[in-house]
C-alpha positions in Angstrom: -63.7 91.4 -19.0 -64.6 92.1 -15.3 -64.4 95.5 -13.8 -62.1 95.8 -10.8 -63.1 98.6 -8.3 -60.4 101.0 -7.7 -61.9 101.8 -4.2 -62.7 98.4 -2.7 -59.8 96.2 -1.5 -59.6 92.7 -2.9 -61.2 90.0 -0.9 -58.3 87.6 -1.5 -54.9 89.1 -1.1 -51.4 87.9 -1.7 -51.8 87.4 -5.5 -53.3 83.9 -5.0 -54.0 81.4 -7.9 -56.5 78.7 -7.9 -53.7 76.2 -7.1 -52.6 78.4 -4.0 -56.1 78.4 -2.5 -56.3 74.6 -2.7 -52.8 74.3 -1.1 -53.5 76.8 1.6 -56.8 75.5 2.7 -56.0 71.8 2.3 -52.8 72.2 4.3 -54.4 72.4 7.7 -56.5 69.2 6.9 -53.6 67.3 5.4 -50.8 68.3 7.8 -50.2 67.1 11.4 -51.8 69.3 14.1 -49.7 72.3 15.1 -48.8 73.1 18.6 -51.2 76.1 18.8 -54.1 73.9 17.7 -53.2 71.1 20.2 -52.9 73.6 23.0 -56.3 75.1 22.3 -57.8 71.6 22.0 -56.4 70.7 25.4 -57.9 73.8 27.0 -61.3 73.0 25.3 -61.2 69.4 26.6 -60.7 70.6 30.1 -63.9 72.6 29.7 -65.6 69.5 28.2 -64.6 67.5 31.3 -66.1 70.1 33.5 -69.3 69.9 31.4 -69.5 66.1 31.8 -69.0 66.3 35.6 -71.5 69.1 36.1 -74.1 67.2 34.0 -73.5 64.1 35.9 -74.2 65.9 39.2 -77.3 67.5 37.8 -78.8 64.1 36.6 -77.8 62.2 39.6 -78.8 64.6 42.3 -81.4 66.7 40.5 -82.1 70.3 39.7 -81.5 71.1 43.3 -77.8 71.2 42.5 -78.5 74.5 40.7 -79.2 77.8 42.5 -82.9 78.1 41.6 -85.6 78.7 44.1 -89.5 79.0 44.3 -89.3 82.7 43.2 -86.6 82.5 40.6 -87.5 79.3 38.7 -85.5 80.2 35.6 -82.0 81.6 35.8 -78.6 80.6 34.4 -80.0 77.7 32.4 -82.4 79.6 30.4 -80.1 82.5 30.2 -77.4 80.2 28.6 -80.0 78.6 26.3 -81.1 82.1 24.8 -77.4 83.2 24.6 -76.4 80.0 22.6 -79.3 80.2 20.3 -78.4 83.9 19.7 -74.9 83.1 18.9 -76.1 80.6 16.2 -77.9 83.3 14.3 -75.0 84.9 12.4 -74.3 81.5 10.5 -77.6 81.4 8.8 -77.6 85.3 8.1 -74.1 85.0 6.5 -74.8 81.8 4.5 -78.4 82.5 3.5 -79.3 86.1 3.5 -76.0 87.4 2.2 -76.0 84.7 -0.4 -79.4 86.0 -1.7 -78.0 89.5 -1.8 -74.9 88.3 -3.6 -72.4 89.7 -1.0 -69.1 88.3 -2.1 -67.4 89.1 1.2 -69.2 86.2 2.9 -67.3 83.5 0.9 -64.3 83.1 3.2 -66.2 83.2 6.5 -69.5 81.3 5.6 -68.2 77.9 6.2 -67.0 78.6 9.8 -70.1 80.7 10.6 -72.4 77.8 9.5 -70.3 75.3 11.7 -70.6 77.7 14.6 -74.4 77.8 14.2 -74.6 74.1 14.4 -72.4 73.7 17.4 -74.1 76.6 19.2 -77.5 75.1 18.7 -76.3 71.8 20.1 -75.0 73.6 23.3 -78.4 75.5 23.5 -80.4 72.3 23.3 -78.7 70.9 26.3 -80.3 73.4 28.7 -84.0 72.7 28.2 -83.3 69.0 28.3 -81.3 69.3 31.6 -84.0 71.6 33.0 -86.6 68.9 32.6 -85.1 67.1 35.5 -85.9 63.8 33.8 -84.2 64.1 30.4 -84.9 60.5 29.6 -88.6 61.6 29.1 -87.6 64.4 26.7 -89.4 62.7 23.9 -92.7 63.7 25.6 -92.4 67.3 24.2 -92.9 65.7 20.7 -96.7 65.1 19.6 -96.2 61.4 19.3 -98.9 58.7 19.5 -98.7 57.1 23.0 -100.2 54.6 25.3 -100.6 56.9 28.3 -104.1 58.0 27.4 -104.7 61.6 26.4 -101.1 62.7 26.9 -100.6 65.4 24.4 -98.4 68.5 24.3 -99.8 71.9 24.7 -99.7 73.5 21.3 -100.6 76.9 22.7 -97.3 77.0 24.7 -94.4 79.0 23.2 -92.1 76.4 24.9 -93.4 73.8 22.4 -93.0 76.3 19.5 -89.3 76.5 20.6 -89.0 72.7 20.0 -90.3 73.0 16.4 -88.4 76.2 15.6 -85.0 75.1 16.9 -85.2 71.6 15.4 -86.1 73.1 12.1 -83.3 75.6 12.4 -80.8 72.9 13.2 -81.9 70.6 10.4 -81.8 73.3 7.7 -78.5 74.6 9.0 -77.0 71.2 9.1 -78.1 70.3 5.5 -76.9 73.8 4.2 -73.5 73.4 5.9 -73.0 69.9 4.6 -73.9 70.5 1.0 -71.5 73.4 0.9 -68.8 71.0 2.1 -69.3 68.4 -0.6 -67.2 69.9 -3.5 -64.3 70.6 -1.0 -64.5 67.1 0.3 -64.1 65.9 -3.2 -60.9 68.0 -3.6 -59.4 66.6 -0.5 -60.4 63.0 -1.6 -58.5 63.5 -4.8 -55.4 64.7 -2.9 -55.6 62.1 -0.2 -52.6 59.7 -0.1 -53.6 57.4 2.8 -56.3 54.7 2.2 -58.3 55.7 5.3 -58.4 59.4 4.4 -59.3 58.6 0.8 -62.2 56.3 1.8 -63.4 58.7 4.5 -63.4 61.7 2.2 -64.8 59.7 -0.6 -67.8 58.7 1.4 -68.3 62.3 2.6 -68.1 63.7 -1.0 -70.9 61.4 -2.1 -69.5 60.7 -5.5 -69.0 64.4 -6.5 -67.5 64.6 -10.0 -67.3 68.3 -10.5 -69.4 68.2 -13.8 -71.4 71.1 -15.1 -74.6 69.3 -14.2 -73.4 68.7 -10.7 -72.4 72.4 -10.3 -75.8 73.5 -11.7 -77.7 71.4 -9.2 -75.5 72.4 -6.3 -76.1 76.0 -7.0 -79.9 75.5 -7.4 -80.1 73.6 -4.1 -78.0 76.3 -2.4 -80.5 78.9 -3.4 -83.5 76.9 -2.4 -82.0 76.2 1.0 -81.1 80.0 1.3 -84.8 80.8 0.6 -85.9 78.4 3.3 -83.3 79.4 5.8 -84.0 83.2 5.5 -87.3 83.2 7.4 -85.7 81.1 10.0 -83.3 84.0 10.9 -86.3 86.0 11.9 -88.6 83.3 13.2 -86.3 81.4 15.5 -85.4 84.0 18.0 -88.9 85.6 17.6 -90.3 82.4 18.9 -87.6 82.3 21.7 -88.7 85.8 22.7 -92.3 84.6 23.0 -91.3 82.4 25.9 -91.2 85.7 27.8 -93.4 88.1 25.8 -96.6 85.9 26.0 -96.4 85.9 29.8 -98.0 88.6 32.0 -94.9 89.1 34.2 -93.8 92.9 34.4 -90.6 93.2 32.4 -91.5 90.3 30.1 -95.0 91.3 28.8 -93.9 93.6 25.9 -94.4 93.5 22.1 -90.9 94.9 21.4 -89.3 91.6 22.3 -89.3 89.8 18.8 -87.4 92.4 16.8 -85.3 93.3 19.9 -84.3 89.6 20.3 -83.6 89.1 16.6 -81.3 92.2 16.5 -79.5 91.1 19.6 -79.1 87.5 18.3 -77.4 88.8 15.1 -75.3 91.2 17.2 -74.0 88.4 19.6 -73.6 86.0 16.5 -71.5 88.3 14.5 -69.3 89.1 17.6 -68.7 85.3 18.1 -67.8 84.9 14.3 -65.3 87.7 14.7 -63.8 86.0 17.8 -63.4 82.7 16.0 -62.3 84.0 12.7 -59.4 86.2 14.2 -58.2 83.1 16.1 -58.6 80.8 13.1 -56.8 83.1 10.6 -53.8 83.2 13.0 -53.7 79.6 13.9 -54.0 78.3 10.3 -52.2 81.2 8.6 -55.3 82.3 6.5 -54.5 86.1 6.6 -54.9 86.3 2.8 -58.4 84.8 2.9 -59.9 86.3 6.0 -58.8 89.9 5.5 -59.3 93.3 7.1 -62.1 93.9 4.6 -64.0 90.9 6.0 -63.4 92.2 9.6 -64.6 95.7 8.7 -67.7 94.4 7.0 -68.7 92.4 10.1 -67.9 95.4 12.3 -70.4 97.5 10.3 -73.1 94.9 11.0 -72.3 95.0 14.7 -72.6 98.8 14.7 -76.0 98.6 13.1 -77.4 95.8 15.3 -75.8 97.2 18.5 -77.5 100.5 17.8 -80.8 98.8 17.3 -80.4 96.9 20.6 -79.5 100.3 22.4 -82.7 101.8 20.9 -84.7 98.8 22.2 -83.3 99.3 25.7 -84.4 103.0 25.7 -87.8 102.1 24.2 -88.4 99.6 27.0 -88.0 102.2 29.7 -90.2 104.8 27.8 -93.0 102.3 27.3 -92.8 101.3 31.0 -93.2 105.0 31.9 -95.9 105.7 29.2 -97.9 102.6 30.2 -98.7 104.2 33.6 -98.6 100.7 35.2 -96.5 101.0 38.4 -95.5 97.4 38.4 -94.1 97.7 34.9 -92.3 100.9 35.9 -90.9 99.3 39.1 -89.6 96.3 37.1 -87.4 98.5 35.0 -86.3 100.9 37.9 -85.4 97.7 39.8 -83.2 96.5 37.0 -81.2 99.8 36.8 -81.0 100.7 40.5 -82.0 97.4 42.4 -79.7 94.7 43.8 -78.7 93.5 40.3 -77.7 97.0 39.1 -74.2 95.8 38.3 -75.6 93.2 35.7 -77.8 96.0 34.1 -74.9 98.5 33.8 -72.4 95.8 32.6 -75.0 95.0 29.9 -75.4 98.7 28.9 -71.6 99.3 28.8 -70.8 96.2 26.7 -73.7 96.3 24.3 -74.4 99.9 23.8 -71.3 102.0 24.6 -68.5 99.6 23.5 -69.7 98.9 19.9 -69.9 102.6 19.1 -66.1 102.6 19.0 -66.4 100.9 15.6 -67.5 104.3 14.1 -63.8 105.1 14.0 -62.2 103.4 10.9 -58.9 102.8 12.7 -60.6 100.8 15.4 -62.8 99.0 13.0 -59.8 97.8 11.0 -57.8 96.9 14.2 -57.6 93.2 14.8 -56.7 93.6 18.5 -59.5 96.1 19.2 -62.1 94.0 17.3 -61.1 90.9 19.2 -61.5 92.7 22.5 -64.8 94.4 21.6 -66.2 91.0 20.3 -65.5 89.5 23.7 -67.1 92.4 25.4 -70.2 92.1 23.1 -70.7 88.5 24.0 -70.3 89.1 27.7 -72.9 92.0 27.4 -75.4 89.8 25.5 -75.0 87.1 28.3 -75.8 89.9 31.0 -78.8 91.0 28.8 -80.5 87.6 29.0 -79.5 87.4 32.8 -81.1 90.8 33.4 -84.3 90.1 31.5 -84.8 86.8 33.2 -83.7 87.1 36.8 -84.5 90.8 37.5 -88.1 90.3 36.2 -88.6 87.2 38.5 -86.8 87.9 41.7 -89.2 90.6 42.9 -92.9 89.8 42.1 -96.1 91.3 43.4 -95.7 90.0 47.0 -92.6 91.3 48.9 -92.8 88.3 51.2 -91.7 86.1 48.3 -88.9 88.3 47.1 -85.7 86.4 46.7 -82.1 86.6 45.4 -80.6 84.2 42.9 -76.9 83.1 43.4 -75.5 80.5 41.0 -73.9 77.3 42.4 -70.6 75.8 41.3 -72.7 73.3 39.2 -74.5 76.2 37.4 -71.1 77.7 36.6 -69.7 74.3 35.6 -72.4 73.5 33.2 -72.1 77.0 31.5 -68.3 76.9 31.3 -68.6 73.3 30.1 -70.7 74.2 27.2 -68.1 76.7 26.1 -65.6 73.8 26.3 -67.9 71.6 24.3 -68.4 74.3 21.6 -64.6 74.9 21.2 -63.9 71.2 21.2 -66.4 70.7 18.3 -65.1 73.8 16.5 -61.5 72.9 16.7 -62.1 69.3 15.5 -64.1 70.8 12.6 -61.2 73.2 11.8 -58.7 70.5 11.8 -60.5 67.7 9.7 -62.7 69.9 7.5 -61.7 72.7 5.2 -62.4 75.9 7.3 -62.7 78.2 4.2 -64.9 77.3 1.2 -62.4 76.7 -1.5 -65.0 76.6 -4.3 -66.6 79.9 -3.5 -63.4 81.7 -2.9 -62.1 80.6 -6.3 -65.3 81.9 -7.8 -64.6 85.5 -6.6 -60.8 85.2 -7.5 -61.6 86.3 -11.1 -62.6 89.7 -9.9 -59.4 90.2 -7.9 -56.9 92.4 -9.6 -54.1 90.3 -8.1 -54.6 87.5 -10.6 -54.1 89.8 -13.6 -51.5 92.2 -12.3 -49.3 89.9 -10.2 -49.3 86.7 -12.3 -50.5 87.5 -15.8 -53.3 85.9 -17.7 -51.7 82.3 -17.5 -51.9 82.3 -13.7 -55.5 81.2 -13.6 -54.7 78.1 -15.6 -53.3 76.4 -12.5 -56.9 75.3 -11.9 -56.3 72.3 -14.1 -53.9 70.8 -11.5 -55.0 67.4 -10.3 -55.6 68.8 -6.8 -58.1 71.4 -7.9 -59.9 69.3 -10.5 -63.1 69.1 -8.4 -63.7 72.8 -8.5 -62.6 73.8 -12.0 -65.9 73.6 -13.6 -67.3 76.0 -11.0 -64.8 78.7 -12.2 -64.9 78.1 -16.0 
């Protein structure tokens, strides 16, 4: 007999049975698209069209279409790259680290968070490739045997470390996400009525039978992948931060960047998960699975990581003063009171002040407040990357070379376009793939008091229905 906490609220509400979970999650895959989903996809496709046009202009006319100049050689493109990589961090943390710590509240949100990671990394990878100017030569960053003489990559460059870190991160995240989908694909396969859907989901489920041996191997592989993915949560954004920290430019040359970037990545990643989950639960009527308990747990993580980021901002100023290096001190004074002061104070407001509202339980459990604050956090984290990159470059040691950066319409188009690409991919995923992990949600249902109190002992026996037969062995 399992103990039910009298304090913690159940993670699945509404007195759901195993059969109800299958019905509720499969409904959005099997039914025709609703109006809200179609409207959201239409808006996302407009963004995707902007992206395609902006990329065409960039490739056809060159990097001169962007607002870069001789002084500010990195700007919106690298800002967007770091921002998207950061957003992808929450998926791995939720799916890997929280799995190892046996945090049951992750079960309803891990699937969408993992998908978000993959789509965010795809968006991030666009920017370094476009920045090359000749993306058809992108394979030159790989240490491949070639016929061009001694043409080898520079293994001492953190830009090359990025290639290995992000490709590894993407590969592990993709495998982790897909393996978690296999049992749910089998459930949809068994329920499918059309021949095309049945064949498609049969291929995707890879012959899953739901046997005890299959479940044992599934859980073993999940733990192994979680163990492999956990170091990636720390290493990927650490290596991204070294793009800046290994230089000698004032404002970049600092050892606090690795932990500061990792905390900021988790901070922005959880904010984007909240943005997506609040929309998804409304569009697909998943309020009983993505509950206020999930929202509150994620908001607590945002309080922690937001406070760490705030401490990092303060520490940067202290170390600049303590160093006694006038150039370092000027770099930070210029950030706060120079021509880009508005970007710096936007960053401070959105990242440090706004998340502190989550100390109040009423705000922490308010969906409207959470949605608004999550948007503010992602705006603030974009400004953080912009401030770090542009304000450190636009005024260097020679006043004669000082310059301002202003984005062009193509800069803006590529950025807005990647948001369109991201939401197009996410909406297609949410329609054709189960957005909630049915198997794992059923596994935690036994500890929910609703099953016993609302339906009696016989309620759980609905798991023997044909449409749930792929997951029964996991719950017995």
